[in-house]
C-alpha positions in Angstrom: 119.5 115.9 119.0 121.9 118.5 117.5 121.2 119.7 114.0 124.9 119.8 113.2 125.9 116.5 114.5 126.7 113.7 111.6 123.7 111.6 110.0 122.9 109.2 112.2 122.6 105.5 111.4 120.4 105.4 108.1 117.1 103.6 108.5 116.8 103.8 111.9 113.1 103.6 113.8 111.0 101.9 115.8 108.2 99.2 114.8 105.1 99.4 117.0 101.8 97.6 116.5 98.2 98.8 117.9 98.2 102.4 118.8 96.9 102.9 122.0 94.7 106.1 122.8 98.0 107.9 124.2 99.8 107.0 121.3 97.2 108.6 118.6 98.8 110.7 116.2 99.5 114.2 117.3 99.3 116.2 113.7 97.6 114.3 110.9 99.1 116.5 108.2 99.6 113.6 105.2 97.7 110.6 103.9 98.1 108.1 101.2 96.5 104.9 100.7 98.3 101.2 100.5 97.1 97.8 99.8 94.1 95.7 101.9 92.5 99.2 103.0 95.6 100.5 104.3 95.2 104.2 105.1 99.0 106.0 105.6 98.4 108.6 108.1 102.0 110.9 108.7 102.6 112.5 112.4 104.8 114.8 111.9 105.4 116.2 115.2 106.0 112.8 117.0 108.1 111.7 113.9 106.2 108.8 112.8 103.8 107.1 110.3 100.8 105.0 111.4 98.9 101.9 109.1 95.4 101.9 109.9 93.6 99.2 108.4 90.2 100.4 108.0 87.1 98.6 107.7 86.1 96.4 104.8 85.5 99.1 102.1 82.0 99.4 99.9 81.2 98.4 96.4 83.1 101.1 93.7 80.6 103.6 92.4 78.4 103.1 89.2 79.7 105.2 87.3 82.6 108.3 87.0 80.9 111.8 88.8 81.8 115.0 90.1 81.9 116.0 93.6 80.5 118.9 94.1 81.2 120.6 97.5 81.4 124.2 97.7 81.4 124.6 101.4 83.3 122.0 103.3 83.3 124.0 106.6 80.2 123.5 108.4 79.6 119.6 106.9 83.0 118.9 108.9 82.3 120.8 111.8 78.6 119.6 112.6 80.5 115.9 112.2 83.0 116.8 114.6 81.7 119.1 116.7 84.3 121.8 116.3 83.7 125.2 117.0 85.9 128.1 114.8 88.3 127.9 112.3 89.3 124.4 110.1 92.8 123.7 109.0 92.5 121.4 106.3 96.1 119.1 106.0 95.7 116.7 102.8 93.7 114.5 100.8 93.4 111.0 99.7 91.0 109.2 97.2 89.6 105.4 98.2 90.8 102.9 95.5 87.8 101.3 95.5 84.7 103.5 96.5 86.4 107.1 95.8 85.3 108.9 98.4 87.6 111.3 99.3 89.6 110.9 103.0 90.5 114.5 104.5 92.9 115.6 107.8 91.8 118.4 109.4 92.6 120.4 112.7 90.3 122.0 114.9 88.8 123.2 118.0 86.9 120.5 119.8 85.4 120.8 123.1 88.1 123.2 123.8 90.9 121.4 122.6 93.2 121.4 119.4 92.3 118.5 117.7 93.6 116.1 114.6 91.1 114.1 112.8 90.9 112.3 109.5 86.8 112.4 108.1 85.9 110.5 105.1 83.6 112.7 102.5 81.1 111.4 99.9 79.9 112.9 96.5 76.6 113.8 98.3 78.4 115.3 100.9 78.2 113.0 103.7 81.0 113.1 106.2 82.0 110.6 108.8 85.0 110.5 111.5 87.4 108.0 111.0 87.7 106.5 114.9 91.5 106.1 114.3 92.1 104.9 118.3 89.4 101.6 117.3 91.2 100.6 113.8 93.7 97.9 114.0 96.9 99.8 113.4 101.1 99.2 113.1 103.7 102.4 112.8 107.2 103.0 112.6 108.7 106.0 114.5 111.9 108.0 113.1 114.6 108.3 115.3 116.9 110.5 113.4 114.6 113.7 113.2 115.4 117.2 113.4 116.0 118.9 116.2 113.0 121.1 117.6 115.3 123.8 119.0 115.7 124.8 114.8 113.2 127.6 114.0 112.4 129.0 110.8 110.9 131.8 109.9 107.8 133.1 112.5 109.5 130.4 114.8 108.3 127.5 112.8 109.8 124.5 114.2 112.2 122.3 111.9 110.0 119.0 113.1 107.3 120.3 110.9 109.4 118.6 108.1 110.7 115.8 109.4 107.5 114.6 107.4 107.0 116.5 104.0 105.6 114.3 101.8 104.4 110.4 101.6 104.3 107.9 98.4 103.3 104.0 98.5 104.2 102.4 95.4 105.4 98.4 94.6 105.2 97.3 98.0 107.3 100.3 99.6 106.4 103.8 101.1 108.7 106.4 100.0 109.2 109.3 102.7 110.6 112.2 102.1 111.8 115.3 104.8 114.8 116.6 107.1 116.7 114.6 109.5 120.0 115.6 111.5 122.9 115.9 110.1 124.9 117.8 107.6 123.0 116.8 105.0 119.3 117.3 105.7 117.5 116.2 102.9 116.4 112.7 103.2 114.1 110.1 101.5 113.4 106.8 102.9 112.3 103.5 101.3 109.8 101.6 104.0 108.7 98.0 103.3 105.3 97.8 104.1 103.9 95.5 105.7 106.4 97.5 108.3 109.3 95.0 109.0 112.3 96.1 111.6 114.8 97.6 108.8 114.2 100.5 106.1 116.4 102.2 104.2 117.6 106.1 104.4 119.4 108.5 101.7 120.4 111.7 101.7 119.6 114.0 98.4 121.6 116.6 96.9 120.5 118.4 93.9 121.4 121.7 91.7 119.1 124.4 92.1 119.3 126.2 88.6 117.5 129.3 90.2 120.0 129.8 93.2 123.3 128.4 91.3 124.1 126.3 93.8 123.8 122.4 94.7 121.7 121.8 97.9 120.9 119.2 100.7 119.3 120.5 103.5 116.0 121.9 101.4 113.9 119.0 101.3 111.5 117.3 99.0 108.6 119.0 99.4 106.1 116.9 96.9 106.9 113.6 95.5 105.2 110.7 93.0 107.1 107.3 92.0 106.6 106.5 88.6 107.8 103.8 85.6 110.0 106.0 83.4 111.4 103.6 80.5 111.2 100.8 83.0 113.1 102.5 85.9 111.5 103.0 89.2 112.0 106.7 89.7 110.8 109.2 92.6 109.9 112.5 90.3 110.6 115.2 93.2 109.4 119.1 93.6 111.3 121.1 95.6 110.5 125.0 97.2 111.4 127.7 94.6 110.8 125.2 92.2 113.0 122.6 91.2 111.8 119.6 89.3 114.0 116.5 90.2 114.1 112.7 89.4 115.9 110.1 91.3 116.2 106.3 90.3 114.7 104.2 93.6 117.6 101.8 92.9 119.8 104.4 93.7 118.1 104.9 97.4 120.5 102.0 99.3 120.6 102.2 102.8 123.1 105.3 104.1 123.8 106.5 100.7 124.2 109.8 99.3 122.6 110.4 96.6 122.5 113.4 94.0 119.4 113.9 92.3 118.9 115.2 88.3 117.4 118.3 87.9 115.3 118.2 84.9 113.1 121.6 84.9 113.5 124.7 86.9 109.8 125.8 87.3 109.9 129.2 88.9 110.7 131.0 91.6 108.5 132.3 94.9 106.7 129.1 94.9 106.5 126.0 96.8 105.1 122.9 95.1 101.8 121.1 97.0 101.2 118.2 95.6 102.8 115.6 92.5 100.4 113.2 91.6 100.3 110.8 88.3 97.6 109.6 86.5 96.0 108.9 83.2 93.6 110.5 81.0 92.4 109.8 77.7 91.9 112.2 74.8 88.3 112.4 73.2 89.7 109.5 70.7 89.9 107.1 73.5 93.7 107.3 73.4 95.5 107.4 76.7 98.6 109.0 78.0 100.3 109.4 81.1 101.0 112.6 82.7 102.6 114.1 86.1 101.3 117.4 87.7 102.6 119.3 90.0 100.4 121.8 91.5 101.8 124.7 93.3 100.8 127.0 95.9 101.5 130.8 94.0 101.8 129.8 90.3 100.0 127.7 88.3 100.2 124.3 87.9 102.5 122.2 85.6 101.5 119.4 83.7 104.5 117.4 81.8 103.9 114.2 80.0 105.4 111.0 81.0 106.8 110.5 77.6 108.6 114.0 78.2 109.7 113.4 81.7 111.3 110.0 80.2 113.4 111.6 77.5 114.6 114.6 80.3 115.5 111.9 82.7 117.9 109.9 80.2 119.2 113.2 79.3 122.1 115.2 81.0 119.9 117.3 83.4 120.5 121.2 84.2 124.0 122.3 85.4 123.7 126.0 84.2 121.6 128.7 86.0 118.9 130.0 84.7 119.5 133.3 82.6 117.4 135.5 85.2 114.9 135.6 88.4 111.9 134.0 87.0 113.2 132.3 84.0 112.2 128.8 83.4 114.2 125.8 81.8 114.2 122.1 81.0 111.6 119.8 80.3 108.7 121.3 78.6 105.3 121.7 80.7 101.8 122.9 80.2 100.4 125.9 82.6 96.8 124.9 84.2 94.6 127.1 85.8 94.2 125.6 89.3 94.2 128.7 91.3 93.5 128.2 95.1 93.7 124.5 94.9 95.4 123.3 97.9 95.4 119.6 97.2 94.8 117.1 94.4 94.2 113.7 93.8 93.6 111.1 91.0 89.9 110.7 91.5 89.0 108.3 88.8 89.5 107.5 85.1 87.5 110.9 84.3 88.3 113.3 87.0 90.8 114.7 89.4 89.4 115.9 92.9 90.7 118.9 94.4 90.5 120.7 97.8 90.5 124.3 97.3 90.3 127.8 98.5 87.3 129.8 97.0 89.0 133.2 96.1 86.1 135.3 96.9 84.3 133.8 99.9 87.5 131.9 101.2 84.8 128.8 101.9 87.2 124.9 101.5 85.5 123.7 98.6 86.0 119.9 97.0 85.5 119.8 93.7 86.6 117.8 91.3 88.4 118.5 87.8 87.4 116.8 84.5 90.9 115.5 82.9 91.5 117.1 79.9 90.0 120.4 80.7 91.4 121.2 84.1 88.9 123.7 84.7 85.7 124.3 86.1 83.0 126.0 83.8 80.8 127.3 86.5 83.9 129.6 87.9 83.4 132.0 84.9 81.4 134.2 82.7 82.3 134.1 78.8 81.1 134.7 75.7 80.0 130.8 75.6 77.0 131.7 78.5 75.2 134.1 77.1 71.8 132.3 75.8 71.8 133.7 72.4 75.4 132.9 72.0 75.8 130.4 68.3 78.7 128.2 67.9 80.4 128.4 64.9 80.1 125.2 62.3 84.0 124.0 62.7 86.1 121.8 64.3 87.3 124.2 67.1 83.9 125.2 68.0 82.5 121.5 68.0 85.3 120.7 70.8 84.4 123.4 72.6 80.6 122.9 72.8 81.5 119.5 73.8 83.7 120.2 76.7 80.9 122.7 77.7 78.4 120.5 77.6 80.3 117.9 79.5 81.3 120.2 82.1 77.7 121.3 82.6 76.6 117.9 83.8 80.1 117.6 85.8 79.4 120.5 87.7 75.4 120.0 87.8 73.9 123.3 86.8 71.4 123.4 84.4 71.4 126.9 82.9 74.0 129.0 80.7 74.5 131.6 83.2 75.4 131.1 86.7 72.8 132.7 89.2 
């Protein structure tokens, strides 16, 4: 299929049921949970999304509790029988058990193999036998040409599916397809039917000062903005865009509204939405953008709604590196590769330790968004005395909460 050909009929895909062994995923870089114990697995290399029905889930945990697994490789390798390096794909949290589901690729019996594992807080790892599960799938037919490559011979097919998000009975699938307007956002009803919609997406990129139709959405979430179901999407280098879901009709060319420019030289890794309570118990809604090269960006849903109702950005940023648009709060989530909404108290993250290189599966308490054990500060010394004022009282409360979360009894981490 030639990448310069006209866009094929939007929404075209093949529906299949019951994956056979030969049709097991070639890649498993993206995971998303749906209804009724369904796990969606995106297979970019074959241009398909599979919906696996997991076995009956267990009971929800009695209380919210943190993950503190500081080196996943030995745990996962032992279960898979893998040797050498593991490449971690994505993270999803089971909506009932709150166990982590992680996609990995590694050498098993001398063959590069993709796998999905579940991981409990106590470090128990189980491989999910995808081939033994009941499943359905849809296969995209207007996928990128394998002959098109980017830096270091990266095939365009790796961008066929860049993110998944399930909302309101539909699976949203971003990526690229063939045609002049390559950036594509699909709406696929679930359970999978014989029809789906596919729209090409155009945005204004304030750091580049141009409209763009090729670069795909890299990460997204679908949220309600003042009664309007809206895809909040982040692109490389890093425009933040809102796209009303009702504009995503089959065959439409849709112009998203750029509401922020978050910074250049960066690839967003995840966009998630979640609720968080303040110390007084007031619950607010947020969207978090986790970035590869920059701090994470936290924005309130109310600010997003106001920006989506406004005119959007139409002028370039004044200088390289400038930010513009909706106000965000930078968060110190360094080394985080993927993040998911764990429960009412925590976010769960796949994180690379910047000192050892170990892959960690750890929780961040909502509201603090950092790990106390990552730091040695004034507060950690045994003879430190907190001041008698509201600010110090708040710090002391968070310090004590984080110590419990991270399971260390002393004040100085040995």
